Backbone as a printed PyTorch tensor [residue, N CA C, xyz], in Angstrom:
tensor([[[ 0.8490, -1.1860,  0.0000],
         [ 0.0000,  0.0000,  0.0000],
         [ 0.8940,  1.2470,  0.0000]],

        [[ 0.5510,  2.2520, -0.7740],
         [ 1.3120,  3.4990, -0.7520],
         [ 1.3320,  4.1050,  0.6500]],

        [[ 2.4370,  4.7170,  0.9940],
         [ 2.5400,  5.2510,  2.3520],
         [ 3.1430,  6.6450,  2.3910]],

        [[ 2.7740,  7.3420,  3.4630],
         [ 3.2320,  8.6950,  3.7550],
         [ 3.7560,  8.6740,  5.1840]],

        [[ 4.9260,  9.2350,  5.4200],
         [ 5.5190,  9.2460,  6.7630],
         [ 5.3320, 10.6160,  7.4160]],

        [[ 4.7570, 10.6100,  8.5940],
         [ 4.6520, 11.8230,  9.4110],
         [ 5.7780, 11.8000, 10.4290]],

        [[ 6.5030, 12.9020, 10.5620],
         [ 7.5800, 12.9810, 11.5520],
         [ 7.4270, 14.2720, 12.3520]],

        [[ 7.8110, 14.1870, 13.6220],
         [ 7.6360, 15.3140, 14.5420],
         [ 8.9170, 15.5190, 15.3490]],

        [[ 9.4190, 16.7520, 15.3310],
         [10.6630, 17.1010, 16.0160],
         [10.3980, 17.9460, 17.2640]],

        [[11.4160, 18.0090, 18.1200],
         [11.5480, 18.9730, 19.2260],
         [10.6550, 18.7140, 20.4330]],

        [[ 9.9480, 17.6200, 20.4890],
         [ 9.1350, 17.2910, 21.6590],
         [ 9.9620, 16.4990, 22.6430]],

        [[ 9.2850, 15.7430, 23.5080],
         [ 7.8340, 15.7830, 23.6630],
         [ 7.4120, 17.0060, 24.4760]],

        [[ 6.2060, 17.4320, 24.2380],
         [ 5.6360, 18.5600, 24.9600],
         [ 4.4940, 18.0300, 25.8270]],

        [[ 4.4550, 18.3930, 27.1190],
         [ 3.4530, 17.8170, 28.0150],
         [ 2.0130, 18.1310, 27.6270]],

        [[ 1.7880, 19.2460, 26.9460],
         [ 0.4320, 19.5760, 26.5210],
         [ 0.1410, 19.1010, 25.0990]],

        [[ 1.0380, 19.3420, 24.1720],
         [ 0.7440, 19.1310, 22.7590],
         [ 1.0060, 17.7300, 22.2620]],

        [[ 1.9960, 17.0470, 22.7880],
         [ 2.2540, 15.6810, 22.3320],
         [ 1.0760, 14.7560, 22.6370]],

        [[ 0.4810, 14.7790, 23.8330],
         [-0.6860, 13.9150, 24.0570],
         [-1.8460, 14.2150, 23.0970]],

        [[-2.0690, 15.4740, 22.7910],
         [-3.1430, 15.8270, 21.8470],
         [-2.8300, 15.2880, 20.4510]],

        [[-1.5630, 15.3790, 20.0640],
         [-1.1480, 14.8410, 18.7760],
         [-1.3280, 13.3240, 18.7510]],

        [[-0.9520, 12.6630, 19.8320],
         [-1.1110, 11.2080, 19.8980],
         [-2.5730, 10.8090, 19.7480]],

        [[-3.4830, 11.5910, 20.3060],
         [-4.9150, 11.3100, 20.1540],
         [-5.3330, 11.3790, 18.6900]],

        [[-4.8640, 12.3980, 17.9740],
         [-5.2020, 12.5390, 16.5530],
         [-4.6370, 11.3640, 15.7560]],

        [[-3.3970, 11.0050, 16.0290],
         [-2.7780,  9.8840, 15.3240],
         [-3.5170,  8.5830, 15.6100]],

        [[-3.8950,  8.3700, 16.8620],
         [-4.6280,  7.1590, 17.2440],
         [-5.9740,  7.0970, 16.5280]],

        [[-6.7040,  8.2010, 16.5110],
         [-8.0130,  8.2430, 15.8560],
         [-7.9040,  7.9210, 14.3670]],

        [[-6.7800,  8.2670, 13.7720],
         [-6.5690,  8.0280, 12.3450],
         [-5.9460,  6.6600, 12.0640]],

        [[-5.5790,  5.9280, 13.1080],
         [-4.8880,  4.6600, 12.9100],
         [-3.5120,  4.8580, 12.3040]],

        [[-2.9100,  6.0020, 12.5930],
         [-1.6310,  6.3820, 11.9880],
         [-0.4590,  6.0470, 12.8950]],

        [[ 0.6720,  5.7890, 12.2840],
         [ 1.9340,  5.6330, 12.9920],
         [ 2.8520,  6.7490, 12.5030]],

        [[ 3.7040,  7.2540, 13.3910],
         [ 4.5880,  8.3640, 13.0610],
         [ 5.9550,  8.1320, 13.6820]],

        [[ 6.9030,  8.9680, 13.2930],
         [ 8.2380,  8.9380, 13.8850],
         [ 8.4620, 10.2590, 14.6090]],

        [[ 8.9040, 10.1510, 15.8610],
         [ 9.1840, 11.3180, 16.6940],
         [10.6880, 11.4390, 16.8680]],

        [[11.1800, 12.6690, 16.7390],
         [12.5910, 12.9900, 16.9520],
         [12.6670, 13.9890, 18.1010]],

        [[12.6530, 13.4970, 19.3520],
         [12.6200, 14.4060, 20.5010],
         [13.9920, 14.9710, 20.8520]],

        [[13.9630, 16.1080, 21.5080],
         [15.1640, 16.6110, 22.1740],
         [15.3640, 15.6970, 23.3750]],

        [[16.5310, 15.0830, 23.4860],
         [16.7470, 13.9970, 24.4320],
         [16.4550, 14.3820, 25.8860]],

        [[16.8330, 15.5880, 26.3060],
         [16.5700, 15.9880, 27.6950],
         [15.0650, 16.0900, 27.9490]],

        [[14.2990, 16.5160, 26.9520],
         [12.8390, 16.5740, 27.0970],
         [12.2570, 15.1680, 27.1830]],

        [[12.8070, 14.2560, 26.4110],
         [12.3500, 12.8620, 26.4650],
         [12.6210, 12.2610, 27.8350]],

        [[13.8260, 12.4790, 28.3610],
         [14.1870, 11.9210, 29.6680],
         [13.3370, 12.5110, 30.7860]],

        [[12.8840, 13.7450, 30.6120],
         [12.0580, 14.3960, 31.6320],
         [10.5900, 13.9890, 31.5400]],

        [[10.2270, 13.2610, 30.4870],
         [ 8.8220, 12.8680, 30.2880],
         [ 8.7180, 11.3870, 29.9240]],

        [[ 9.1890, 10.5040, 30.8110],
         [ 9.1900,  9.0740, 30.4550],
         [ 7.7960,  8.5290, 30.1710]],

        [[ 6.7800,  9.0830, 30.8230],
         [ 5.4160,  8.5870, 30.5820],
         [ 4.9580,  8.9030, 29.1600]],

        [[ 5.3660, 10.0400, 28.6270],
         [ 5.0200, 10.3700, 27.2380],
         [ 5.7760,  9.4660, 26.2640]],

        [[ 7.0250,  9.2080, 26.5550],
         [ 7.8130,  8.3080, 25.7100],
         [ 7.1900,  6.9190, 25.7290]],

        [[ 6.7940,  6.4480, 26.9060],
         [ 6.1190,  5.1490, 27.0030],
         [ 4.8550,  5.1280, 26.1500]],

        [[ 4.0750,  6.2060, 26.1860],
         [ 2.8320,  6.2630, 25.4170],
         [ 3.1090,  6.2650, 23.9180]],

        [[ 4.1130,  7.0310, 23.5050],
         [ 4.4850,  7.0570, 22.0850],
         [ 4.8280,  5.6450, 21.6090]],

        [[ 5.6500,  4.9470, 22.3780],
         [ 6.0470,  3.5940, 22.0040],
         [ 4.8680,  2.6210, 22.0830]],

        [[ 4.0610,  2.7240, 23.1250],
         [ 2.8930,  1.8440, 23.2950],
         [ 1.9350,  1.9770, 22.1100]],

        [[ 1.7940,  3.1980, 21.6030],
         [ 0.8900,  3.4500, 20.4830],
         [ 1.4610,  2.9800, 19.1430]],

        [[ 2.6860,  2.4640, 19.1440],
         [ 3.2650,  1.9090, 17.9230],
         [ 4.0700,  2.8730, 17.0820]],

        [[ 4.3920,  4.0170, 17.6630],
         [ 5.2000,  4.9950, 16.9390],
         [ 6.6800,  4.6860, 17.1210]],

        [[ 7.4890,  5.3210, 16.3140],
         [ 8.9360,  5.1500, 16.3580],
         [ 9.5570,  6.4120, 16.9560]],

        [[10.6610,  6.2290, 17.6680],
         [11.4000,  7.3680, 18.2090],
         [12.8290,  7.3130, 17.6870]],

        [[13.2430,  8.4170, 17.0960],
         [14.5970,  8.5280, 16.5860],
         [15.4040,  9.5100, 17.4140]],

        [[16.6570,  9.6440, 17.0590],
         [17.5510, 10.6060, 17.7080],
         [17.4090, 11.9610, 17.0270]],

        [[17.3160, 12.9990, 17.8220],
         [17.3690, 14.3600, 17.2970],
         [18.6400, 15.0150, 17.8230]],

        [[18.6880, 15.2400, 19.1440],
         [19.8550, 15.9170, 19.7080],
         [19.7340, 15.9650, 21.2240]],

        [[20.8030, 16.3880, 21.8470],
         [20.7490, 16.8350, 23.2370],
         [20.7220, 18.3600, 23.2010]],

        [[21.7530, 18.9570, 22.5890],
         [21.7550, 20.4110, 22.3720],
         [21.3040, 20.6730, 20.9390]],

        [[20.2900, 21.4860, 20.7730],
         [19.7260, 21.7690, 19.4410],
         [20.6230, 22.7930, 18.7410]],

        [[21.6730, 22.2780, 18.0850],
         [22.6620, 23.1580, 17.4500],
         [22.9560, 22.6650, 16.0350]],

        [[23.4080, 23.5680, 15.2090],
         [23.7450, 23.2340, 13.8250],
         [25.0880, 22.4960, 13.7700]],

        [[25.0860, 21.3410, 13.1270],
         [26.3200, 20.5740, 12.9980],
         [27.3870, 21.3710, 12.2580]],

        [[26.9880, 22.1360, 11.2510],
         [27.9680, 22.8600, 10.4370],
         [28.7200, 23.9250, 11.2320]],

        [[28.2330, 24.2370, 12.4100],
         [28.8940, 25.2360, 13.2570],
         [29.6770, 24.6000, 14.4080]],

        [[29.7470, 23.2750, 14.4190],
         [30.3810, 22.5560, 15.5300],
         [31.4380, 21.5810, 15.0200]],

        [[32.2530, 21.1020, 15.9580],
         [33.3270, 20.1550, 15.6240],
         [32.8430, 18.7210, 15.7820]],

        [[33.6230, 17.7890, 15.2490],
         [33.2900, 16.3820, 15.4080],
         [33.3110, 15.9770, 16.8830]],

        [[34.2070, 16.5720, 17.6570],
         [34.2420, 16.2720, 19.0970],
         [32.9300, 16.6450, 19.7630]],

        [[32.4250, 17.8280, 19.4490],
         [31.1220, 18.2340, 19.9820],
         [30.0480, 17.2500, 19.5150]],

        [[30.0890, 16.8800, 18.2280],
         [29.0880, 15.9710, 17.6810],
         [29.0820, 14.6300, 18.3850]],

        [[30.2500, 14.0950, 18.6510],
         [30.3220, 12.7970, 19.3530],
         [29.7900, 12.9270, 20.7780]],

        [[30.1490, 14.0160, 21.4670],
         [29.6750, 14.2040, 22.8520],
         [28.1630, 14.4000, 22.8960]],

        [[27.6250, 15.2430, 22.0050],
         [26.1870, 15.5000, 21.9900],
         [25.4210, 14.2240, 21.6640]],

        [[25.9050, 13.4820, 20.6950],
         [25.2450, 12.2320, 20.3090],
         [25.2820, 11.2270, 21.4530]],

        [[26.4190, 11.0860, 22.1110],
         [26.5300, 10.1480, 23.2310],
         [25.5820, 10.5360, 24.3710]],

        [[25.5410, 11.8280, 24.7180],
         [24.6230, 12.2830, 25.7780],
         [23.1770, 12.0120, 25.3910]],

        [[22.8260, 12.3490, 24.1610],
         [21.4420, 12.1560, 23.7110],
         [21.0750, 10.6790, 23.7130]],

        [[21.9530,  9.8240, 23.2160],
         [21.6570,  8.3900, 23.2030],
         [21.5320,  7.8310, 24.6130]],

        [[22.3900,  8.2860, 25.5280],
         [22.2890,  7.8480, 26.9310],
         [20.9480,  8.2510, 27.5340]],

        [[20.5260,  9.4850, 27.2810],
         [19.2390,  9.9530, 27.8030],
         [18.0850,  9.1630, 27.2080]],

        [[18.1370,  8.8950, 25.9130],
         [17.0690,  8.1110, 25.2920],
         [17.0520,  6.6780, 25.8050]],

        [[18.2200,  6.0940, 25.9880],
         [18.2720,  4.7270, 26.5390],
         [17.6830,  4.6810, 27.9480]],

        [[17.8390,  5.7750, 28.7010],
         [17.3040,  5.8020, 30.0730],
         [15.7820,  5.7170, 30.1000]],

        [[15.1350,  5.9960, 28.9640],
         [13.6730,  5.8690, 28.8800],
         [13.2760,  4.7690, 27.8980]],

        [[14.2000,  3.8470, 27.6480],
         [13.8750,  2.6590, 26.8700],
         [13.8910,  2.8140, 25.3600]],

        [[14.5700,  3.8330, 24.8490],
         [14.5930,  4.0730, 23.4070],
         [15.9690,  3.7440, 22.8450]],

        [[15.9840,  2.9570, 21.7760],
         [17.2070,  2.6540, 21.0460],
         [16.9810,  3.0350, 19.5830]],

        [[17.2770,  4.2880, 19.2630],
         [16.9400,  4.7810, 17.9200],
         [17.7820,  4.1780, 16.8050]],

        [[17.1630,  4.1260, 15.6290],
         [17.8610,  3.7050, 14.4110],
         [18.0230,  4.8820, 13.4570]],

        [[17.1230,  5.8520, 13.5590],
         [17.1540,  7.0240, 12.6810],
         [17.6720,  8.2380, 13.4370]],

        [[18.2720,  9.1530, 12.6960],
         [18.7800, 10.3990, 13.2770],
         [18.3770, 11.5470, 12.3760]],

        [[17.6090, 12.4680, 12.9320],
         [17.3220, 13.7220, 12.2270],
         [18.1040, 14.8070, 12.9450]],

        [[19.0520, 15.3880, 12.2600],
         [19.8650, 16.4350, 12.8630],
         [19.0480, 17.7240, 12.9780]],

        [[19.3550, 18.5720, 13.9660],
         [18.6280, 19.8390, 14.0980],
         [18.6770, 20.6470, 12.7990]],

        [[17.5280, 21.1030, 12.3760],
         [17.3490, 21.8560, 11.1280],
         [17.7530, 21.0580,  9.8900]],

        [[18.0220, 19.7590, 10.0520],
         [18.5020, 18.9670,  8.9230],
         [19.9060, 19.3470,  8.4980]],

        [[20.5890, 20.1080,  9.3350],
         [21.9210, 20.6190,  9.0370],
         [22.9630, 19.5460,  9.3490]],

        [[23.8530, 19.3170,  8.4270],
         [24.9180, 18.3410,  8.6420],
         [26.2810, 18.9820,  8.3770]],

        [[27.2870, 18.3100,  8.8660],
         [28.6800, 18.7120,  8.6460],
         [29.3930, 17.5300,  7.9910]],

        [[30.6410, 17.7410,  7.6160],
         [31.4200, 16.6600,  7.0010],
         [31.5120, 15.4480,  7.9290]],

        [[31.4040, 15.6730,  9.2380],
         [31.5510, 14.5970, 10.2140],
         [30.2370, 13.8920, 10.5640]],

        [[29.1040, 14.4260, 10.1790],
         [27.8120, 13.8750, 10.6110],
         [27.6270, 12.4140, 10.2040]],

        [[27.9600, 12.0720,  8.9590],
         [27.8120, 10.6810,  8.5130],
         [28.7140,  9.7360,  9.3060]],

        [[29.9230, 10.1920,  9.6240],
         [30.8490,  9.3510, 10.3880],
         [30.2860,  9.0630, 11.7820]],

        [[29.7790, 10.0810, 12.4620],
         [29.2060,  9.8920, 13.8030],
         [27.9630,  9.0090, 13.7140]],

        [[27.1830,  9.1520, 12.6610],
         [26.0190,  8.2830, 12.4660],
         [26.4700,  6.8280, 12.3500]],

        [[27.4660,  6.5630, 11.5160],
         [27.9690,  5.1860, 11.3550],
         [28.4990,  4.6360, 12.6720]],

        [[29.2390,  5.4550, 13.4190],
         [29.7980,  5.0010, 14.7010],
         [28.7080,  4.5640, 15.6750]],

        [[27.5110,  5.0970, 15.4970],
         [26.4050,  4.7950, 16.4230],
         [25.2880,  3.9820, 15.7660]],

        [[25.5830,  3.3790, 14.6220],
         [24.6230,  2.5640, 13.8810],
         [23.2910,  3.3050, 13.6500]],

        [[23.4060,  4.5600, 13.2220],
         [22.2380,  5.3940, 12.9380],
         [22.2100,  5.7360, 11.4540]],

        [[21.0050,  5.9580, 10.9570],
         [20.8240,  6.4190,  9.5870],
         [20.2400,  7.8200,  9.6340]],

        [[20.9320,  8.7790,  9.0370],
         [20.4420, 10.1570,  8.9900],
         [19.2760, 10.2200,  8.0120]],

        [[18.2070, 10.8680,  8.4370],
         [17.0450, 11.0140,  7.5710],
         [16.5820, 12.4650,  7.5520]],

        [[16.0730, 12.8680,  6.4440],
         [15.5650, 14.2320,  6.2970],
         [14.0710, 14.2270,  6.1060]],

        [[13.6120, 15.0360,  5.1690],
         [12.1860, 15.1210,  4.8640],
         [12.0440, 15.5820,  3.4210]],

        [[10.8530, 15.3770,  2.8920],
         [10.5550, 15.8440,  1.5440],
         [ 9.4700, 16.9190,  1.5520]],

        [[ 8.7450, 17.0220,  2.6690],
         [ 7.6670, 18.0030,  2.8070],
         [ 7.8850, 18.7720,  4.1050]],

        [[ 8.0990, 20.0730,  4.0050],
         [ 8.3210, 20.9130,  5.1870],
         [ 7.0690, 21.7520,  5.4470]],

        [[ 6.4340, 21.5090,  6.5790],
         [ 5.2200, 22.2630,  6.9330],
         [ 5.5390, 23.7000,  7.3230]],

        [[ 6.7650, 23.9280,  7.7760],
         [ 7.1870, 25.2260,  8.3200],
         [ 6.2510, 25.6470,  9.4590]],

        [[ 5.7820, 24.6620, 10.1870],
         [ 4.8290, 24.9260, 11.2760],
         [ 5.4170, 25.7660, 12.3920]],

        [[ 6.7320, 25.7900, 12.4980],
         [ 7.3950, 26.5950, 13.5310],
         [ 7.0650, 28.0850, 13.3860]],

        [[ 6.6160, 28.4840, 12.1870],
         [ 6.2830, 29.8950, 11.9580],
         [ 4.9510, 30.2890, 12.5880]],

        [[ 4.1090, 29.2940, 12.8850],
         [ 2.8060, 29.5990, 13.4490],
         [ 1.7250, 29.7920, 12.4030]],

        [[ 1.9720, 29.3060, 11.1680],
         [ 0.9550, 29.4110, 10.1130],
         [-0.2940, 28.6230, 10.4910]],

        [[-1.4150, 29.0160,  9.9360],
         [-2.6780, 28.3060, 10.1480],
         [-2.6160, 26.9400,  9.4650]],

        [[-3.3220, 25.9830, 10.0330],
         [-3.3280, 24.6190,  9.4970],
         [-3.7710, 24.5910,  8.0390]],

        [[-4.8090, 25.3290,  7.7130],
         [-5.3170, 25.3320,  6.3400],
         [-4.2510, 25.8460,  5.3610]],

        [[-3.5160, 26.8710,  5.7670],
         [-2.4430, 27.3990,  4.9120],
         [-1.3560, 26.3330,  4.7160]],

        [[-0.9490, 25.6750,  5.7980],
         [ 0.0830, 24.6380,  5.6870],
         [-0.3940, 23.4990,  4.7930]],

        [[-1.6660, 23.1130,  4.9530],
         [-2.1900, 22.0120,  4.1560],
         [-2.2260, 22.3830,  2.6690]],

        [[-2.7190, 23.5580,  2.3500],
         [-2.7620, 23.9960,  0.9470],
         [-1.3500, 24.0460,  0.3500]],

        [[-0.3880, 24.5080,  1.1510],
         [ 0.9930, 24.6410,  0.6680],
         [ 1.6690, 23.2880,  0.4460]],

        [[ 1.2190, 22.2600,  1.1320],
         [ 1.8930, 20.9550,  1.0530],
         [ 1.0660, 19.8700,  0.3680]],

        [[-0.2030, 20.1030,  0.1290],
         [-1.1130, 19.0500, -0.3560],
         [-0.5550, 18.2990, -1.5660]],

        [[-0.0550, 18.9870, -2.5600],
         [ 0.4160, 18.3070, -3.7730],
         [ 1.6220, 17.4160, -3.5220]],

        [[ 2.3550, 17.6670, -2.4570],
         [ 3.5400, 16.8580, -2.1450],
         [ 3.2140, 15.6850, -1.2130]],

        [[ 1.9850, 15.6060, -0.7290],
         [ 1.5790, 14.5310,  0.1830],
         [ 1.2280, 13.2960, -0.6390]],

        [[ 2.2710, 12.5590, -1.0160],
         [ 2.1120, 11.4280, -1.9240],
         [ 2.9420, 10.2460, -1.4240]],

        [[ 2.8460,  9.1420, -2.1270],
         [ 3.5640,  7.9300, -1.7510],
         [ 5.0550,  8.2100, -1.5910]],

        [[ 5.5900,  7.8140, -0.4410],
         [ 7.0160,  7.9680, -0.1680],
         [ 7.4220,  9.2910,  0.4470]],

        [[ 6.4960, 10.2230,  0.5750],
         [ 6.8280, 11.5250,  1.1640],
         [ 7.0870, 11.3960,  2.6590]],

        [[ 7.9700, 12.2410,  3.1530],
         [ 8.2570, 12.3290,  4.5890],
         [ 7.9510, 13.7660,  5.0030]],

        [[ 6.9800, 13.9120,  5.8990],
         [ 6.5060, 15.2260,  6.3250],
         [ 7.2170, 15.6440,  7.6080]],

        [[ 7.7690, 16.8530,  7.6130],
         [ 8.3960, 17.4250,  8.8060],
         [ 7.4040, 18.3540,  9.5030]],

        [[ 7.1730, 18.0770, 10.7840],
         [ 6.3770, 18.9590, 11.6380],
         [ 7.0080, 18.9100, 13.0280]],

        [[ 6.4280, 19.6290, 13.9750],
         [ 7.0110, 19.7380, 15.3150],
         [ 5.9300, 19.5960, 16.3760]],

        [[ 6.1400, 18.6610, 17.3150],
         [ 5.2120, 18.5550, 18.4430],
         [ 5.7140, 19.3570, 19.6360]],

        [[ 6.9210, 19.8730, 19.5510],
         [ 7.4820, 20.7230, 20.5970],
         [ 7.8030, 22.1010, 20.0530]],

        [[ 8.0530, 23.0060, 20.9550],
         [ 8.4300, 24.3710, 20.5830],
         [ 9.9530, 24.4420, 20.7050]],

        [[10.6170, 24.4070, 19.5770],
         [12.0710, 24.3650, 19.5710],
         [12.6960, 25.7300, 19.3950]],

        [[14.0260, 25.7700, 19.4330],
         [14.7480, 27.0190, 19.2340],
         [14.3790, 27.6470, 17.8870]],

        [[14.1300, 28.9250, 17.9000],
         [13.8010, 29.6450, 16.6850],
         [12.3250, 29.6560, 16.3250]],

        [[11.5050, 28.9100, 17.0650],
         [10.0700, 28.8660, 16.7630],
         [ 9.4370, 30.2340, 16.9990]],

        [[ 8.5160, 30.5880, 16.1130],
         [ 7.8030, 31.8520, 16.2540],
         [ 6.3510, 31.6230, 16.6520]],

        [[ 6.0710, 30.4720, 17.1840],
         [ 4.7120, 30.1480, 17.6160],
         [ 4.7240, 29.8430, 19.1010]],

        [[ 3.5900, 29.9790, 19.7310],
         [ 3.4980, 29.7540, 21.1720],
         [ 3.0400, 28.3400, 21.5080]],

        [[ 2.4390, 27.6560, 20.5350],
         [ 1.9080, 26.3190, 20.8100],
         [ 1.8890, 25.4990, 19.5270]],

        [[ 1.4530, 24.2560, 19.6290],
         [ 1.4190, 23.3530, 18.4720],
         [-0.0110, 23.0770, 18.0030]],

        [[-0.9450, 23.9230, 18.3750],
         [-2.3550, 23.7260, 18.0140],
         [-2.5460, 23.5680, 16.4990]],

        [[-1.9120, 24.4180, 15.7070],
         [-2.0910, 24.3550, 14.2510],
         [-1.4360, 23.1030, 13.6550]],

        [[-0.3660, 22.6370, 14.2640],
         [ 0.2650, 21.3910, 13.8130],
         [-0.6800, 20.2210, 14.0200]],

        [[-1.3590, 20.2040, 15.1430],
         [-2.2960, 19.1150, 15.4280],
         [-3.4580, 19.1570, 14.4390]],

        [[-3.9700, 20.3400, 14.1650],
         [-5.0470, 20.4660, 13.1850],
         [-4.5540, 20.0640, 11.7920]],

        [[-3.3450, 20.4840, 11.4440],
         [-2.7550, 20.0920, 10.1600],
         [-2.6630, 18.5670, 10.0640]],

        [[-2.2100, 17.9230, 11.1180],
         [-2.0690, 16.4680, 11.1260],
         [-3.4160, 15.8000, 10.8780]],

        [[-4.4780, 16.3150, 11.4890],
         [-5.8170, 15.7560, 11.2550],
         [-6.2090, 15.9080,  9.7810]],

        [[-5.8790, 17.0360,  9.1700],
         [-6.1810, 17.2470,  7.7390],
         [-5.3820, 16.2820,  6.8700]],

        [[-4.1230, 16.0690,  7.2210],
         [-3.2980, 15.1320,  6.4600],
         [-3.8680, 13.7240,  6.5860]],

        [[-4.3330, 13.3570,  7.7700],
         [-4.9260, 12.0310,  7.9610],
         [-6.1680, 11.8590,  7.0880]],

        [[-6.9890, 12.8730,  7.0080],
         [-8.1720, 12.8150,  6.1310],
         [-7.7490, 12.6800,  4.6680]],

        [[-6.7680, 13.4710,  4.2660],
         [-6.2510, 13.4150,  2.8980],
         [-5.7000, 12.0180,  2.5910]],

        [[-4.9260, 11.4620,  3.5270],
         [-4.3240, 10.1460,  3.3160],
         [-5.4040,  9.0820,  3.1310]],

        [[-6.4450,  9.1440,  3.9490],
         [-7.5320,  8.1720,  3.8250],
         [-8.1910,  8.2700,  2.4570]],

        [[-8.4290,  9.4720,  1.9980],
         [-9.0570,  9.6820,  0.6790],
         [-8.1480,  9.2560, -0.4550]],

        [[-6.8430,  9.4980, -0.3020],
         [-5.8810,  9.1980, -1.3550],
         [-5.3660,  7.7650, -1.3010]],

        [[-5.7910,  6.9780, -0.3230],
         [-5.3330,  5.5900, -0.2110],
         [-3.9040,  5.4630,  0.2650]],

        [[-3.4790,  6.4190,  1.1000],
         [-2.1260,  6.4050,  1.6520],
         [-2.1550,  5.9120,  3.0950]],

        [[-1.2520,  5.0360,  3.4370],
         [-1.0870,  4.5760,  4.8140],
         [-0.1380,  5.5410,  5.5250]],

        [[-0.4840,  5.9730,  6.7350],
         [ 0.3940,  6.8570,  7.5150],
         [ 1.2800,  5.9760,  8.3880]],

        [[ 2.5580,  5.8890,  8.0160],
         [ 3.5120,  4.9850,  8.6500],
         [ 4.7080,  5.7340,  9.1980]],

        [[ 5.5820,  4.9870,  9.8790],
         [ 6.8250,  5.5720, 10.3900],
         [ 7.8050,  5.7840,  9.2250]],

        [[ 8.8750,  6.4930,  9.5080],
         [ 9.8580,  6.8170,  8.4730],
         [10.7930,  5.6570,  8.1280]],

        [[10.7500,  4.5680,  8.8720],
         [11.6220,  3.4220,  8.5190],
         [10.8770,  2.4000,  7.7080]]])
């Protein structure tokens, strides 16, 4: 069956992630979450719920920083800290989404050292700007097709110009309706 991958960065958020999980559950959808590791470690019950619901959790970061502005030493330390924090809540990620999708010459090497696969996206909601769900849906609808990977955020990360994830949750519900009509299965990114 054709599939579309929903992915969410910068969570988990104590208010917005549970609401997002409800929308995903109602749609019978599976998604991939790329949490900030310290937020994940501080919310083990949310991580448990994400996993219980059949979603996947990948590595994002400990410090949300651009790889291109950092050294390989920083990259190895940040990755090790983030993986340790994720392991403390029962997560052993296979995928790695770097902050902002930014990579450096060393990013692939650190990924290999940790048996991770770096993944990006093909559809950017730009939800961090605080756009209305309908605007995001209209802007991305034509790209919501078999094999697409959608980037959205269940947390409020560095640089976000929005106060909450309400529009992301509404956007996700619209994507779920679109997927059902288009015969697309909403699956994880792996």
